[in-house]
CHARMM-style PDB file with segment names, atoms N, HN, CA, C and O in Angstrom:
ATOM      1  N   MET     1      67.294  58.195  88.644  1.00  0.00      PROA
ATOM      2  CA  MET     1      66.322  57.150  88.648  1.00  0.00      PROA
ATOM      3  C   MET     1      65.833  56.910  87.241  1.00  0.00      PROA
ATOM      4  O   MET     1      65.983  57.764  86.367  1.00  0.00      PROA
ATOM      5  N   ASP     2      65.247  55.745  87.020  1.00  0.00      PROA
ATOM      6  HN  ASP     2      65.125  55.051  87.730  1.00  0.00      PROA
ATOM      7  CA  ASP     2      64.811  55.410  85.671  1.00  0.00      PROA
ATOM      8  C   ASP     2      63.488  56.101  85.326  1.00  0.00      PROA
ATOM      9  O   ASP     2      62.809  56.636  86.202  1.00  0.00      PROA
ATOM     10  N   ALA     3      63.139  56.081  84.056  1.00  0.00      PROA
ATOM     11  HN  ALA     3      63.690  55.646  83.344  1.00  0.00      PROA
ATOM     12  CA  ALA     3      61.954  56.793  83.572  1.00  0.00      PROA
ATOM     13  C   ALA     3      60.668  56.283  84.219  1.00  0.00      PROA
ATOM     14  O   ALA     3      59.760  57.071  84.482  1.00  0.00      PROA
ATOM     15  N   GLY     4      60.578  54.983  84.479  1.00  0.00      PROA
ATOM     16  HN  GLY     4      61.316  54.343  84.265  1.00  0.00      PROA
ATOM     17  CA  GLY     4      59.391  54.433  85.128  1.00  0.00      PROA
ATOM     18  C   GLY     4      59.212  54.967  86.533  1.00  0.00      PROA
ATOM     19  O   GLY     4      58.091  55.239  86.962  1.00  0.00      PROA
ATOM     20  N   ALA     5      60.311  55.117  87.248  1.00  0.00      PROA
ATOM     21  HN  ALA     5      61.221  54.895  86.899  1.00  0.00      PROA
ATOM     22  CA  ALA     5      60.258  55.664  88.601  1.00  0.00      PROA
ATOM     23  C   ALA     5      59.852  57.133  88.572  1.00  0.00      PROA
ATOM     24  O   ALA     5      59.095  57.588  89.430  1.00  0.00      PROA
ATOM     25  N   VAL     6      60.353  57.870  87.589  1.00  0.00      PROA
ATOM     26  HN  VAL     6      60.968  57.500  86.893  1.00  0.00      PROA
ATOM     27  CA  VAL     6      59.976  59.284  87.453  1.00  0.00      PROA
ATOM     28  C   VAL     6      58.467  59.392  87.264  1.00  0.00      PROA
ATOM     29  O   VAL     6      57.813  60.204  87.918  1.00  0.00      PROA
ATOM     30  N   GLY     7      57.917  58.580  86.377  1.00  0.00      PROA
ATOM     31  HN  GLY     7      58.447  57.920  85.845  1.00  0.00      PROA
ATOM     32  CA  GLY     7      56.480  58.608  86.132  1.00  0.00      PROA
ATOM     33  C   GLY     7      55.671  58.286  87.374  1.00  0.00      PROA
ATOM     34  O   GLY     7      54.683  58.960  87.664  1.00  0.00      PROA
ATOM     35  N   ALA     8      56.077  57.269  88.106  1.00  0.00      PROA
ATOM     36  HN  ALA     8      56.880  56.721  87.871  1.00  0.00      PROA
ATOM     37  CA  ALA     8      55.365  56.877  89.319  1.00  0.00      PROA
ATOM     38  C   ALA     8      55.415  57.980  90.370  1.00  0.00      PROA
ATOM     39  O   ALA     8      54.428  58.236  91.059  1.00  0.00      PROA
ATOM     40  N   LEU     9      56.556  58.623  90.487  1.00  0.00      PROA
ATOM     41  HN  LEU     9      57.358  58.415  89.927  1.00  0.00      PROA
ATOM     42  CA  LEU     9      56.718  59.693  91.467  1.00  0.00      PROA
ATOM     43  C   LEU     9      55.946  60.947  91.082  1.00  0.00      PROA
ATOM     44  O   LEU     9      55.202  61.496  91.894  1.00  0.00      PROA
ATOM     45  N   VAL    10      56.121  61.396  89.857  1.00  0.00      PROA
ATOM     46  HN  VAL    10      56.726  60.950  89.197  1.00  0.00      PROA
ATOM     47  CA  VAL    10      55.572  62.682  89.433  1.00  0.00      PROA
ATOM     48  C   VAL    10      54.072  62.623  89.155  1.00  0.00      PROA
ATOM     49  O   VAL    10      53.330  63.493  89.611  1.00  0.00      PROA
ATOM     50  N   THR    11      53.620  61.623  88.422  1.00  0.00      PROA
ATOM     51  HN  THR    11      54.223  60.917  88.052  1.00  0.00      PROA
ATOM     52  CA  THR    11      52.212  61.601  88.023  1.00  0.00      PROA
ATOM     53  C   THR    11      51.308  60.838  88.980  1.00  0.00      PROA
ATOM     54  O   THR    11      50.108  61.104  89.049  1.00  0.00      PROA
ATOM     55  N   GLN    12      51.884  59.885  89.723  1.00  0.00      PROA
ATOM     56  HN  GLN    12      52.859  59.669  89.668  1.00  0.00      PROA
ATOM     57  CA  GLN    12      51.055  59.069  90.603  1.00  0.00      PROA
ATOM     58  C   GLN    12      51.319  59.319  92.079  1.00  0.00      PROA
ATOM     59  O   GLN    12      50.624  58.765  92.931  1.00  0.00      PROA
ATOM     60  N   GLY    13      52.315  60.146  92.397  1.00  0.00      PROA
ATOM     61  HN  GLY    13      52.879  60.596  91.705  1.00  0.00      PROA
ATOM     62  CA  GLY    13      52.604  60.466  93.793  1.00  0.00      PROA
ATOM     63  C   GLY    13      53.096  59.286  94.607  1.00  0.00      PROA
ATOM     64  O   GLY    13      52.902  59.251  95.822  1.00  0.00      PROA
ATOM     65  N   ARG    14      53.718  58.334  93.970  1.00  0.00      PROA
ATOM     66  HN  ARG    14      53.875  58.362  92.983  1.00  0.00      PROA
ATOM     67  CA  ARG    14      54.208  57.140  94.659  1.00  0.00      PROA
ATOM     68  C   ARG    14      55.570  57.370  95.285  1.00  0.00      PROA
ATOM     69  O   ARG    14      56.221  58.379  95.012  1.00  0.00      PROA
ATOM     70  N   SER    15      56.000  56.446  96.115  1.00  0.00      PROA
ATOM     71  HN  SER    15      55.471  55.627  96.336  1.00  0.00      PROA
ATOM     72  CA  SER    15      57.327  56.490  96.723  1.00  0.00      PROA
ATOM     73  C   SER    15      58.353  55.913  95.760  1.00  0.00      PROA
ATOM     74  O   SER    15      58.026  55.089  94.905  1.00  0.00      PROA
ATOM     75  N   LEU    16      59.591  56.352  95.907  1.00  0.00      PROA
ATOM     76  HN  LEU    16      59.857  57.021  96.602  1.00  0.00      PROA
ATOM     77  CA  LEU    16      60.681  55.818  95.092  1.00  0.00      PROA
ATOM     78  C   LEU    16      61.154  54.504  95.705  1.00  0.00      PROA
ATOM     79  O   LEU    16      61.544  54.458  96.871  1.00  0.00      PROA
ATOM     80  N   LEU    17      61.116  53.446  94.916  1.00  0.00      PROA
ATOM     81  HN  LEU    17      60.799  53.484  93.968  1.00  0.00      PROA
ATOM     82  CA  LEU    17      61.586  52.139  95.359  1.00  0.00      PROA
ATOM     83  C   LEU    17      63.033  51.942  94.921  1.00  0.00      PROA
ATOM     84  O   LEU    17      63.455  52.516  93.917  1.00  0.00      PROA
ATOM     85  N   PRO    18      63.801  51.138  95.658  1.00  0.00      PROA
ATOM     86  CA  PRO    18      65.208  50.918  95.291  1.00  0.00      PROA
ATOM     87  C   PRO    18      65.405  50.449  93.852  1.00  0.00      PROA
ATOM     88  O   PRO    18      66.415  50.791  93.236  1.00  0.00      PROA
ATOM     89  N   VAL    19      64.475  49.681  93.304  1.00  0.00      PROA
ATOM     90  HN  VAL    19      63.654  49.403  93.805  1.00  0.00      PROA
ATOM     91  CA  VAL    19      64.621  49.174  91.940  1.00  0.00      PROA
ATOM     92  C   VAL    19      64.646  50.311  90.914  1.00  0.00      PROA
ATOM     93  O   VAL    19      65.202  50.140  89.828  1.00  0.00      PROA
ATOM     94  N   GLY    20      64.061  51.455  91.233  1.00  0.00      PROA
ATOM     95  HN  GLY    20      63.610  51.594  92.114  1.00  0.00      PROA
ATOM     96  CA  GLY    20      64.041  52.586  90.320  1.00  0.00      PROA
ATOM     97  C   GLY    20      65.288  53.447  90.364  1.00  0.00      PROA
ATOM     98  O   GLY    20      65.458  54.345  89.539  1.00  0.00      PROA
ATOM     99  N   VAL    21      66.163  53.177  91.326  1.00  0.00      PROA
ATOM    100  HN  VAL    21      66.025  52.448  91.996  1.00  0.00      PROA
ATOM    101  CA  VAL    21      67.393  53.959  91.476  1.00  0.00      PROA
ATOM    102  C   VAL    21      68.461  53.387  90.548  1.00  0.00      PROA
ATOM    103  O   VAL    21      68.780  52.200  90.625  1.00  0.00      PROA
ATOM    104  N   THR    22      69.008  54.216  89.681  1.00  0.00      PROA
ATOM    105  HN  THR    22      68.748  55.180  89.618  1.00  0.00      PROA
ATOM    106  CA  THR    22      70.009  53.751  88.723  1.00  0.00      PROA
ATOM    107  C   THR    22      71.418  54.200  89.074  1.00  0.00      PROA
ATOM    108  O   THR    22      72.392  53.637  88.573  1.00  0.00      PROA
ATOM    109  N   LYS    23      71.535  55.212  89.933  1.00  0.00      PROA
ATOM    110  HN  LYS    23      70.744  55.670  90.340  1.00  0.00      PROA
ATOM    111  CA  LYS    23      72.853  55.738  90.282  1.00  0.00      PROA
ATOM    112  C   LYS    23      72.753  56.479  91.607  1.00  0.00      PROA
ATOM    113  O   LYS    23      71.748  57.130  91.892  1.00  0.00      PROA
ATOM    114  N   VAL    24      73.804  56.373  92.414  1.00  0.00      PROA
ATOM    115  HN  VAL    24      74.621  55.844  92.183  1.00  0.00      PROA
ATOM    116  CA  VAL    24      73.875  57.093  93.684  1.00  0.00      PROA
ATOM    117  C   VAL    24      75.161  57.899  93.691  1.00  0.00      PROA
ATOM    118  O   VAL    24      76.232  57.376  93.385  1.00  0.00      PROA
ATOM    119  N   GLU    25      75.052  59.181  94.043  1.00  0.00      PROA
ATOM    120  HN  GLU    25      74.182  59.606  94.292  1.00  0.00      PROA
ATOM    121  CA  GLU    25      76.230  60.037  94.148  1.00  0.00      PROA
ATOM    122  C   GLU    25      76.367  60.505  95.587  1.00  0.00      PROA
ATOM    123  O   GLU    25      75.414  61.010  96.180  1.00  0.00      PROA
ATOM    124  N   GLY    26      77.555  60.335  96.141  1.00  0.00      PROA
ATOM    125  HN  GLY    26      78.330  59.925  95.659  1.00  0.00      PROA
ATOM    126  CA  GLY    26      77.807  60.790  97.506  1.00  0.00      PROA
ATOM    127  C   GLY    26      77.400  59.767  98.537  1.00  0.00      PROA
ATOM    128  O   GLY    26      76.840  58.717  98.222  1.00  0.00      PROA
ATOM    129  N   ASP    27      77.693  60.098  99.769  1.00  0.00      PROA
ATOM    130  HN  ASP    27      78.147  60.951 100.025  1.00  0.00      PROA
ATOM    131  CA  ASP    27      77.365  59.238 100.904  1.00  0.00      PROA
ATOM    132  C   ASP    27      76.260  59.894 101.719  1.00  0.00      PROA
ATOM    133  O   ASP    27      76.242  61.114 101.883  1.00  0.00      PROA
ATOM    134  N   PHE    28      75.348  59.090 102.225  1.00  0.00      PROA
ATOM    135  HN  PHE    28      75.362  58.099 102.092  1.00  0.00      PROA
ATOM    136  CA  PHE    28      74.301  59.610 103.093  1.00  0.00      PROA
ATOM    137  C   PHE    28      73.784  58.488 103.982  1.00  0.00      PROA
ATOM    138  O   PHE    28      73.995  57.306 103.710  1.00  0.00      PROA
ATOM    139  N   LEU    29      73.108  58.884 105.039  1.00  0.00      PROA
ATOM    140  HN  LEU    29      72.937  59.844 105.260  1.00  0.00      PROA
ATOM    141  CA  LEU    29      72.528  57.948 105.994  1.00  0.00      PROA
ATOM    142  C   LEU    29      71.011  58.013 105.905  1.00  0.00      PROA
ATOM    143  O   LEU    29      70.451  59.014 105.458  1.00  0.00      PROA
ATOM    144  N   ALA    30      70.350  56.946 106.331  1.00  0.00      PROA
ATOM    145  HN  ALA    30      70.805  56.133 106.694  1.00  0.00      PROA
ATOM    146  CA  ALA    30      68.896  56.966 106.421  1.00  0.00      PROA
ATOM    147  C   ALA    30      68.500  58.160 107.280  1.00  0.00      PROA
ATOM    148  O   ALA    30      69.072  58.388 108.346  1.00  0.00      PROA
ATOM    149  N   GLY    31      67.528  58.909 106.812  1.00  0.00      PROA
ATOM    150  HN  GLY    31      67.063  58.724 105.947  1.00  0.00      PROA
ATOM    151  CA  GLY    31      67.078  60.103 107.519  1.00  0.00      PROA
ATOM    152  C   GLY    31      67.651  61.397 106.973  1.00  0.00      PROA
ATOM    153  O   GLY    31      67.153  62.476 107.295  1.00  0.00      PROA
ATOM    154  N   ASP    32      68.699  61.308 106.142  1.00  0.00      PROA
ATOM    155  HN  ASP    32      69.103  60.431 105.880  1.00  0.00      PROA
ATOM    156  CA  ASP    32      69.286  62.504 105.531  1.00  0.00      PROA
ATOM    157  C   ASP    32      68.387  63.022 104.406  1.00  0.00      PROA
ATOM    158  O   ASP    32      67.675  62.254 103.759  1.00  0.00      PROA
ATOM    159  N   ALA    33      68.433  64.338 104.185  1.00  0.00      PROA
ATOM    160  HN  ALA    33      69.011  64.962 104.710  1.00  0.00      PROA
ATOM    161  CA  ALA    33      67.731  64.949 103.054  1.00  0.00      PROA
ATOM    162  C   ALA    33      68.502  64.638 101.774  1.00  0.00      PROA
ATOM    163  O   ALA    33      69.729  64.730 101.744  1.00  0.00      PROA
ATOM    164  N   ILE    34      67.780  64.270 100.720  1.00  0.00      PROA
ATOM    165  HN  ILE    34      66.783  64.195 100.744  1.00  0.00      PROA
ATOM    166  CA  ILE    34      68.406  63.948  99.430  1.00  0.00      PROA
ATOM    167  C   ILE    34      67.630  64.611  98.297  1.00  0.00      PROA
ATOM    168  O   ILE    34      66.482  65.018  98.473  1.00  0.00      PROA
ATOM    169  N   GLU    35      68.265  64.714  97.139  1.00  0.00      PROA
ATOM    170  HN  GLU    35      69.197  64.383  96.996  1.00  0.00      PROA
ATOM    171  CA  GLU    35      67.606  65.164  95.915  1.00  0.00      PROA
ATOM    172  C   GLU    35      67.557  63.989  94.956  1.00  0.00      PROA
ATOM    173  O   GLU    35      68.482  63.179  94.911  1.00  0.00      PROA
ATOM    174  N   VAL    36      66.479  63.895  94.190  1.00  0.00      PROA
ATOM    175  HN  VAL    36      65.727  64.554  94.227  1.00  0.00      PROA
ATOM    176  CA  VAL    36      66.363  62.849  93.176  1.00  0.00      PROA
ATOM    177  C   VAL    36      66.229  63.510  91.812  1.00  0.00      PROA
ATOM    178  O   VAL    36      65.531  64.511  91.657  1.00  0.00      PROA
ATOM    179  N   VAL    37      66.907  62.933  90.828  1.00  0.00      PROA
ATOM    180  HN  VAL    37      67.475  62.119  90.954  1.00  0.00      PROA
ATOM    181  CA  VAL    37      66.921  63.501  89.483  1.00  0.00      PROA
ATOM    182  C   VAL    37      66.481  62.459  88.462  1.00  0.00      PROA
ATOM    183  O   VAL    37      66.549  61.254  88.709  1.00  0.00      PROA
ATOM    184  N   ASP    38      66.028  62.949  87.311  1.00  0.00      PROA
ATOM    185  HN  ASP    38      65.972  63.927  87.111  1.00  0.00      PROA
ATOM    186  CA  ASP    38      65.604  62.060  86.235  1.00  0.00      PROA
ATOM    187  C   ASP    38      66.824  61.586  85.443  1.00  0.00      PROA
ATOM    188  O   ASP    38      67.949  61.977  85.756  1.00  0.00      PROA
ATOM    189  N   PRO    39      66.617  60.751  84.422  1.00  0.00      PROA
ATOM    190  CA  PRO    39      67.760  60.237  83.650  1.00  0.00      PROA
ATOM    191  C   PRO    39      68.600  61.321  82.969  1.00  0.00      PROA
ATOM    192  O   PRO    39      69.729  61.059  82.554  1.00  0.00      PROA
ATOM    193  N   HSD    40      68.052  62.542  82.853  1.00  0.00      PROA
ATOM    194  HN  HSD    40      67.135  62.755  83.191  1.00  0.00      PROA
ATOM    195  CA  HSD    40      68.784  63.646  82.223  1.00  0.00      PROA
ATOM    196  C   HSD    40      69.456  64.554  83.243  1.00  0.00      PROA
ATOM    197  O   HSD    40      70.080  65.551  82.877  1.00  0.00      PROA
ATOM    198  N   GLY    41      69.330  64.209  84.531  1.00  0.00      PROA
ATOM    199  HN  GLY    41      68.824  63.400  84.828  1.00  0.00      PROA
ATOM    200  CA  GLY    41      69.946  65.013  85.584  1.00  0.00      PROA
ATOM    201  C   GLY    41      69.094  66.162  86.083  1.00  0.00      PROA
ATOM    202  O   GLY    41      69.559  66.972  86.884  1.00  0.00      PROA
ATOM    203  N   GLU    42      67.841  66.248  85.621  1.00  0.00      PROA
ATOM    204  HN  GLU    42      67.463  65.589  84.971  1.00  0.00      PROA
ATOM    205  CA  GLU    42      66.937  67.312  86.058  1.00  0.00      PROA
ATOM    206  C   GLU    42      66.320  66.944  87.408  1.00  0.00      PROA
ATOM    207  O   GLU    42      65.908  65.803  87.619  1.00  0.00      PROA
ATOM    208  N   LEU    43      66.261  67.902  88.306  1.00  0.00      PROA
ATOM    209  HN  LEU    43      66.596  68.829  88.135  1.00  0.00      PROA
ATOM    210  CA  LEU    43      65.696  67.679  89.633  1.00  0.00      PROA
ATOM    211  C   LEU    43      64.222  67.313  89.526  1.00  0.00      PROA
ATOM    212  O   LEU    43      63.440  68.021  88.891  1.00  0.00      PROA
ATOM    213  N   VAL    44      63.853  66.205  90.152  1.00  0.00      PROA
ATOM    214  HN  VAL    44      64.489  65.631  90.668  1.00  0.00      PROA
ATOM    215  CA  VAL    44      62.470  65.744  90.170  1.00  0.00      PROA
ATOM    216  C   VAL    44      61.846  66.009  91.530  1.00  0.00      PROA
ATOM    217  O   VAL    44      60.662  66.329  91.627  1.00  0.00      PROA
ATOM    218  N   GLY    45      62.647  65.874  92.579  1.00  0.00      PROA
ATOM    219  HN  GLY    45      63.609  65.614  92.501  1.00  0.00      PROA
ATOM    220  CA  GLY    45      62.120  66.094  93.915  1.00  0.00      PROA
ATOM    221  C   GLY    45      63.197  65.997  94.966  1.00  0.00      PROA
ATOM    222  O   GLY    45      64.361  65.714  94.686  1.00  0.00      PROA
ATOM    223  N   LYS    46      62.766  66.242  96.187  1.00  0.00      PROA
ATOM    224  HN  LYS    46      61.820  66.472  96.415  1.00  0.00      PROA
ATOM    225  CA  LYS    46      63.634  66.132  97.354  1.00  0.00      PROA
ATOM    226  C   LYS    46      62.911  65.255  98.356  1.00  0.00      PROA
ATOM    227  O   LYS    46      61.681  65.221  98.394  1.00  0.00      PROA
ATOM    228  N   GLY    47      63.678  64.549  99.164  1.00  0.00      PROA
ATOM    229  HN  GLY    47      64.678  64.577  99.133  1.00  0.00      PROA
ATOM    230  CA  GLY    47      63.057  63.663 100.125  1.00  0.00      PROA
ATOM    231  C   GLY    47      64.000  63.285 101.240  1.00  0.00      PROA
ATOM    232  O   GLY    47      65.079  63.858 101.390  1.00  0.00      PROA
ATOM    233  N   ILE    48      63.578  62.318 102.011  1.00  0.00      PROA
ATOM    234  HN  ILE    48      62.702  61.853 101.889  1.00  0.00      PROA
ATOM    235  CA  ILE    48      64.358  61.796 103.130  1.00  0.00      PROA
ATOM    236  C   ILE    48      64.758  60.366 102.786  1.00  0.00      PROA
ATOM    237  O   ILE    48      63.908  59.535 102.467  1.00  0.00      PROA
ATOM    238  N   ALA    49      66.057  60.086 102.855  1.00  0.00      PROA
ATOM    239  HN  ALA    49      66.748  60.761 103.115  1.00  0.00      PROA
ATOM    240  CA  ALA    49      66.564  58.751 102.528  1.00  0.00      PROA
ATOM    241  C   ALA    49      66.042  57.719 103.522  1.00  0.00      PROA
ATOM    242  O   ALA    49      66.040  57.942 104.732  1.00  0.00      PROA
ATOM    243  N   GLY    50      65.604  56.595 102.988  1.00  0.00      PROA
ATOM    244  HN  GLY    50      65.605  56.413 102.004  1.00  0.00      PROA
ATOM    245  CA  GLY    50      65.148  55.496 103.826  1.00  0.00      PROA
ATOM    246  C   GLY    50      66.246  54.480 104.096  1.00  0.00      PROA
ATOM    247  O   GLY    50      66.109  53.629 104.975  1.00  0.00      PROA
ATOM    248  N   LEU    51      67.342  54.570 103.338  1.00  0.00      PROA
ATOM    249  HN  LEU    51      67.453  55.261 102.624  1.00  0.00      PROA
ATOM    250  CA  LEU    51      68.459  53.632 103.451  1.00  0.00      PROA
ATOM    251  C   LEU    51      69.778  54.393 103.436  1.00  0.00      PROA
ATOM    252  O   LEU    51      69.855  55.499 102.903  1.00  0.00      PROA
ATOM    253  N   ASP    52      70.808  53.804 104.019  1.00  0.00      PROA
ATOM    254  HN  ASP    52      70.746  52.904 104.452  1.00  0.00      PROA
ATOM    255  CA  ASP    52      72.162  54.359 103.938  1.00  0.00      PROA
ATOM    256  C   ASP    52      72.743  54.075 102.555  1.00  0.00      PROA
ATOM    257  O   ASP    52      72.395  53.084 101.915  1.00  0.00      PROA
ATOM    258  N   ALA    53      73.622  54.948 102.111  1.00  0.00      PROA
ATOM    259  HN  ALA    53      73.905  55.754 102.632  1.00  0.00      PROA
ATOM    260  CA  ALA    53      74.338  54.691 100.854  1.00  0.00      PROA
ATOM    261  C   ALA    53      75.689  55.380 100.899  1.00  0.00      PROA
ATOM    262  OT1 ALA    53      76.457  55.294  99.941  1.00  0.00      PROA
TER     263      ALA     53
END
């Protein structure tokens, strides 16, 4: 995800919006557990996918 999305998630506790997603790896369905990483590949959090990819 982009740096703006990282800031919103980490410092403001906001949800990740699709516009903040810069890359998707692998296939998953809505409801699956996912990991989100910053632009450097560092783990930022884990969550539940709201969309299929």
